[in-house]
N, C-alpha and C positions, 0 to 999 in steps of 0.2 A: 680708414688708413688703408693705404696700397700695399702690397706683398712685394715685397723687393725680389723674395726668393725665387730664384730661376728653377724651374723642376728638374730634374736629376734626371739624365739618358743613361739607361743600363747598356751596358759593353757584353757582349758575348766573348767570352772568353774561348779562344781556339782552339778543338780538340788537342790531347799532347799528341807528340807525333810518337810511333814506337818506338821503343830504344832495341837498340844493335842486337842484344839480349833475345829478347822478343824475336823480332822479323829471323833472327834464325832458328828460333824455336818453331814459329811456322812455317818455315823453310822444311826445315826437317820433319815435319810432323806432314807434309805435304807428300816430302817424298818417302815416308815409311807408309801412307797411305797406297802410294804407287806402286811400293812393296808388296803388300801383301796380297793383292791378286796371285804374282808370280810365285810367292813363298807356297801359299794353299795349293796352289797348279803343281809345284815341285813335290810335295808334302801327299798329295792323293796319285801322284805316279810312282812314288817310292810305293804307299800303302799298295797298291794293285799290283806291283812287281813281287812283292813281297807276297800275295796272297795267289800270285800267278804261281810262282818256283812251290808255295807250299803245294797247292791242288792239283799239280800236274804228276805226282805220281800217281794220284788215286785216279785222275783221267784216264791215263795212260794204261790202269788197270781193268779200266771197262773199255777202253778201247782196245786193248788185245784179249779180251774177253770174247772178243767178235770175230777173231782172227785165226786162221790157222795156225797150228803150232809151227810150221816154218817158215812163219813172217812173224813171228811173233820180235825177235830180237833181230830181226833182221831190221825192223822201220821203227825205231824212236819218236816218230811224228805223235801226231794227235789225226790225223788224216787216216780213213778207214778206206783204203782201196777196196779191199776184199772183205766180204760178209760170212760167217762161220756158225749162225746160232745154233748149229748145232753141238756145240760146246757144251751150252747147257745141259739138253738133252742127254748127253754123253756123258757129262759130269753127275747129271743127278744119280746116275745108276752105275758108273766105274767102279764102284768101289765094291760091286755086290750086292750091295744093300739100299735101300733109297735113301737118299740126303737127307730126308726127313727125320730118318732116324738120330741123326748124330744132333741134327736140329732141334728134337726134343730132348734128347740127353744132355745139351747144355741148357735147356729151360728147366732144367730140373734140379740143375746144379745151381744156376742163376736163384732160382726161388728158392732153396733151399739156404743158400748165402748170405742173401738178401735180409730173409727170416730174422736169421740166426741174429744177425748182425744190428738187428733193426733193436730186437728184444732185448742181446745182451749189451751190447754196449748203452743203450739208453739206461739202462739198469745199473751199469758201472758208475755211466757220467750222473745219475742221480745219484748215487753212496760218495763219489767224490767231489760234488757241489754241496750237497745238503745236508751229507750226515757229518758230525764231530765222531769221529770215531779214534782212537790210540794209534799211531804210525799213520796217520790218511796223508801225511805229507812226503814222508821218503815212500810209501805206496805208489804214489802219486808220481812222484820223480822217477822210481824205476821203469813205471807203464810207460813215461815218456822214452826214458832209455830203449825201450823194444823198438820205439817206432825205427831206431838206426840199425838194429838189426838184420840182416838181408835172409829171407827163406831160406835161401840155403846152408846158413848154418844150423839150421834147426830141421831140417830134412828128412836128415838120416838118423836122429834119434826119433822122430813122430815116425818115420817109417817100422823103425824095428818095434814100436810097438803097437802102433795099428795090425804087425804081422802078429805078434804074441795074442790078439783078439782076435787073427783071423781074418781081418775086416778089408786088407787089400783085394784090389779086383775090383770096388766096388764105389759106390758112391762117397761113401757115412765116411770116408777121412778127407773130401773135399768141402765134408758139410759140416760133421762136426764140430769143428775147431773153430766153425763160426758162431755155436752158439755157448762159446766158453769168454767171450770176448776177449779174443786176440788181435784185433785190428783196432790197434792205440791209437791211430789216427782218428778215428770216427769216437772214439773217448771221450779223446782231446775236443774233436769239433763241438760235441754236445757239449764239454763239461765249460765250454766258453759263453756257450747261449743260455746253458742256464747260469751262470753267474750273474749274466745282462738282466735276469727276470727279477723283479722284487721279493724280498723275504715275505713283504707282508701278505702276499698272495697263501705261501706256505701260515704263517702264521691266523689268517682268518678261517682258512681250514682246520684248524689244527682249531681254533675255538667251536667251531660247529660239529666238533669230536670225531674229527678226519684222521687216520693213521697216516702212514706213509705211504701204503697203499694206495688209497681214495686219492692222499694228496698227488701222489705219481701217475696216476691214470685217470683221473678226473680232472686235474689241475692243471699240471705239468707236461703230460705228454701233450695236450691238445694245442697247447702255444707252440712245441716244439717241432710245427708242420715242415719249417724249413728246411732246420737241421735235420731231419728226417729225410727228408727228399735229396735233399746234398749228399746222405748217407746211400739210398739206394741208387742213384743214378750212378756215383761213383762206383759203390759195388758191382752195381751190373757191367759195366763198362769193364774192370778188371778182373771179374769173373768169367766173362764171356770172351777175351782175350786171354786169358791163361793157358800156357800152353805148357810151361816146364811140370807142376807141379801135376796137372791130369795127364800126362805122359808117364811120371813116374809110378801112380797108382794105379795106374787103367792099363791091361792087356788083353782082355776081352773086346776082338771089336765090336761087339755087340753093344758097348757100355763108350764107344769113341766120342767124345765129344768134338766140337764144329773146329777148332785148333789140331788136334788130333790126325782126325779124319783130314782135316785139306795136307799135312804133313804125308800124309800116306800116296798123295799122286805121284811125289817123288820118290822113285826108287834108284838108286845109285847102279842095281845091277842089271837093270833094264829100261826101257825108253820110256822115259816120265811124260806124261798128258799136262803140258803146263796150261794150254789152251783148257781145258775141262777146269784145271786146278783154280785159274784164274776166273773163270765164270760162276764155281761156286764160292770164289773170295767174295763176288760181290753181293751174293746172296746173303754171305755171311754180315756184311756191312749193315746191311738192310734193318735189322732189329736193332742195331747200336745207331744209325742215323734217326731213327725213328724215337727209341727212349731219350736220345740227346735233344731233338726237336721240340718235344711235348714238353722236356724236362728243364728246358734252358731259364726257361725265365724261375723257376722255382731253384737253380743249382744260383745261379746270379745272386738273389735272395738271401739265400742261407750262407752263401759264403761273405754277403756286405752283414749279414746282420752277428755274424762270427768274429770277423775279422777287426772289429774296433773296438768289444769289447774288455 
């Protein structure tokens, strides 16, 4: 028998032509890719401009610290035409005492404030975050309200209180309140961090016979390093730059801190030494720059781990 069936030839179907909508999307994507480098260039140009405007006062301060007094306010540029390095040597001893004395006084105040905030705020945060006591929520709300109360409202009662115990004109009014958990911002920061830690840690330690002291110091406190580092950095910066409270309580020139000492360079009744003041201002910026440089990663980690809790 002969097979009369003819072989079937397979026909290749042509690829469908892109529709008008797909062609328009392709052209739009091509145009967006072409525009992307230009947008990034504009974005980087804007960021560089903002950084330049932000850094200009600091750079001008550094350059002006190397200029004579008569050329400081006559030249707003960053080009150093005249060099006066004697501003640093003159400013170091211009107030009748070496400027290292004021740096040491500021270091003492900052160290006391840092230690006080670390101890008192951490313990207060543990009480609000882990303990259950009567009126806990109203007390926490009142504590948060104190964040909005400016220091100028309480400075007069505090001054009268310290005057009654003969503590003015000393470092005690600047350090003692820090040991009483008066900085509500740091308490709130640590409370938010502790709320993110599992309570199973407390329960496991309690099963082993640990009390609140061991739970706080041995279990939770080592885990609070990011929040503690953030507290240290902010307390250092705020206390080092504090001028008003230190001006109120300190009247003995031997107890002046850096901000109050810098104010002494400007005298309304005699000639002011701006070059020496700018030079010592640059010196006073260096500790803050070092602290922020080495503690930046801890600061970012502390804010990131507490902001989302």
